[in-house]
C-alpha positions in Angstrom: 43.7 49.3 32.2 44.7 52.7 31.1 42.4 54.3 28.5 43.9 57.8 28.3 46.0 60.0 30.5 44.6 60.0 34.0 41.7 57.7 33.2 41.6 53.9 33.6 39.2 51.0 33.9 39.6 49.1 37.1 40.5 45.6 36.0 37.6 43.2 36.0 35.1 45.7 37.4 32.4 48.0 35.9 34.3 51.0 37.4 36.4 53.9 36.1 39.2 55.5 38.1 39.9 59.2 37.5 43.3 59.9 39.0 43.2 63.7 39.0 39.9 63.5 41.0 40.9 60.6 43.2 37.5 59.2 42.1 36.0 55.9 41.2 33.0 56.3 38.8 30.1 53.9 38.3 26.6 54.1 36.9 23.2 52.5 36.9 23.1 50.9 40.3 19.3 50.7 40.5 19.2 50.2 44.2 16.0 48.7 45.6 15.6 46.7 42.4 14.4 43.4 44.0 11.8 45.2 46.1 10.4 47.0 43.2 10.2 43.8 41.1 8.6 41.9 44.0 5.7 44.5 44.0 5.3 43.5 40.3 5.2 39.8 41.1 8.8 39.0 40.1 10.7 37.6 43.1 14.5 37.8 42.9 17.2 36.9 45.4 18.6 39.9 47.3 21.9 40.2 45.5 22.3 43.7 44.0 23.4 45.8 46.9 25.7 43.2 48.4 27.4 42.8 45.0 27.7 46.6 44.5 29.3 47.0 47.9 31.8 44.2 47.1 32.7 45.8 43.7 33.2 49.3 45.2 35.2 48.0 48.1 37.6 46.2 45.7 37.8 49.3 43.5 38.7 51.5 46.5 41.3 48.9 47.6 42.9 48.8 44.2 42.9 52.6 43.6 43.0 54.3 47.0 40.2 56.6 45.7 38.8 59.1 48.2 35.7 60.1 46.2 32.9 58.2 44.4 30.8 59.6 41.5 27.6 57.8 40.6 26.8 58.8 37.0 23.0 58.4 37.3 20.3 55.9 38.3 21.3 55.2 41.8 17.7 54.1 42.4 15.2 52.1 40.3 11.6 53.4 40.4 10.5 56.3 38.3 7.4 57.7 40.0 8.2 57.4 43.7 10.8 56.3 46.2 10.1 52.7 47.1 10.9 51.8 50.8 13.6 49.3 49.6 15.2 52.1 47.5 15.3 54.4 50.5 16.7 51.7 52.8 19.3 50.6 50.3 20.3 54.1 49.4 20.8 54.9 53.1 22.8 51.6 53.6 24.9 52.3 50.6 25.9 55.8 51.7 26.7 54.7 55.2 28.8 51.8 54.0 30.7 54.1 51.5 31.4 56.7 54.2 31.9 54.6 57.3 33.4 51.3 56.1 35.4 52.6 53.1 36.2 56.1 54.5 35.2 57.8 51.2 35.2 61.5 51.9 32.8 62.7 49.2 29.9 61.1 47.4 28.6 62.7 44.2 25.5 61.8 42.3 24.6 63.0 38.8 20.8 62.5 38.7 19.5 60.1 36.0 15.9 59.6 34.9 15.2 57.2 37.8 16.5 59.5 40.5 13.4 61.5 41.3 13.0 62.6 44.9 16.7 62.1 45.6 17.2 65.8 46.3 15.2 65.7 49.5 17.7 63.2 51.1 20.9 64.9 50.0 21.3 67.1 53.0 20.6 64.4 55.6 23.0 62.0 53.9 25.6 64.6 52.9 25.6 63.7 49.2 26.3 66.2 46.4 23.6 66.0 43.8 23.7 67.5 40.3 20.9 67.5 37.8 21.8 65.5 34.7 25.4 66.7 34.3 28.4 68.0 36.2 31.8 69.4 35.0 34.4 68.2 37.5 38.0 69.0 36.7 38.6 68.1 33.0 35.7 65.6 32.9 32.0 66.2 32.0 29.8 63.6 33.7 26.2 63.2 32.5 23.7 60.3 32.6 22.7 60.1 29.0 19.0 60.5 28.4 19.5 64.2 27.5 22.2 65.9 25.4 24.8 67.6 27.7 24.5 71.4 27.7 28.1 72.0 28.4 30.7 71.8 25.6 33.5 71.9 28.2 35.6 69.0 29.5 38.2 67.1 27.6 36.5 63.8 28.3 32.7 63.0 28.5 31.6 60.2 30.8 28.1 58.8 30.5 25.9 55.8 31.6 22.3 55.0 30.9 22.9 52.7 27.9 24.0 49.6 29.9 26.4 48.7 27.1 27.3 45.0 26.4 28.5 42.8 23.6 26.3 39.9 22.5 28.0 36.9 21.1 26.6 33.6 19.7 28.4 30.2 19.2 27.7 27.8 16.4 24.8 26.2 18.3 23.1 29.6 18.7 23.9 29.9 22.4 24.0 33.6 23.4 26.6 35.1 25.7 26.4 38.7 26.8 29.5 40.6 28.2 29.1 44.0 29.8 31.5 46.5 28.3 32.8 50.0 28.3 32.6 51.9 25.1 35.4 54.3 24.3 35.7 56.7 21.3 35.1 60.2 20.2 32.1 62.6 20.4 31.1 64.1 17.2 32.5 67.4 18.5 35.9 65.8 18.9 36.0 65.2 22.7 36.8 61.7 23.9 33.9 59.8 25.4 33.4 56.7 27.5 30.2 54.9 28.3 30.1 52.9 31.5 28.3 49.6 31.9 25.5 49.1 34.4 26.6 48.1 37.9 23.1 46.6 38.6 23.5 42.8 39.3 20.5 41.9 37.2 21.1 44.0 34.1 22.4 42.0 31.1 22.8 45.2 29.1 22.1 46.3 25.6 24.1 44.3 23.0 25.4 47.3 21.0 26.7 45.0 18.2 23.2 43.7 17.5 20.9 46.2 19.0 20.5 50.0 18.5 21.3 51.8 21.7 19.5 54.8 20.4 16.2 52.9 21.1 17.1 53.3 24.8 18.6 56.8 24.5 17.5 58.7 21.4 20.3 61.2 21.9 23.0 58.6 21.7 23.5 58.6 17.9 23.5 62.4 17.9 26.6 62.4 20.1 28.5 59.3 19.1 29.2 56.9 16.2 28.9 53.6 18.2 30.3 51.5 15.4 33.7 53.3 15.6 33.9 52.9 19.4 36.2 50.4 21.1 34.6 47.8 23.3 36.4 46.9 26.5 34.6 43.9 28.0 34.6 42.9 31.7 36.2 39.5 32.2 37.2 37.5 35.3 39.6 39.9 37.0 40.6 41.6 33.8 39.4 43.8 31.0 39.3 42.4 27.4 39.8 44.6 24.4 37.3 43.4 21.8 38.2 46.1 19.3 35.6 48.2 17.4 31.9 47.6 17.7 31.6 47.5 13.9 34.0 44.5 13.7 31.9 42.6 16.2 28.6 42.7 14.3 29.3 39.4 12.6 31.5 37.8 15.2 30.8 34.3 16.7 32.3 32.6 19.7 
């Protein structure tokens, strides 16, 4: 689904494709999630990494991309590198490079990505702190305001955007979504949903995303943004967030 010139959402997937960069872009993988949660007494099936690999393989097949950009939070733990995070990070990079033949892996560090720098040389991953201007696009994770005013389009993650809907019986349904609109400085902006298998996301039509990222409302008027939700093999245009605030299934 084309969003603007040279920028499209890969149908049915939480992935952007930037044609001029031959790059697929994703965010908030939170590798090692199940291992970190197990240490806290919450035992989950090992599903996240296998699902991520499947999504990226499909995106590469559909686009022919030769580069991948992870827009923050490739790992999950804040204060250390959990052994499961290291193992999955290593497996992820090797899969991307060897199985999918991706020539370049770029990571924009998010608030979970401490200690990643020490592995970048061994794994041949380009790492940027918080933001990176690549071509006409400014990629940044989202917990801090970007320092650069350059780039015609700003791409961010961190928020884990979703749309929350209720039916007449009060049953809740959450759909992960992309948000597309304008920065307050006039540049176009797109917020990517989380790729993490276990993340439901923040229902931006009933929750305030600024509670998760205080800088969010300083940059964007979320109510005016278009919500593009991920469906089964397609992307669904749900219209403006403002119009979804009183919408029922």
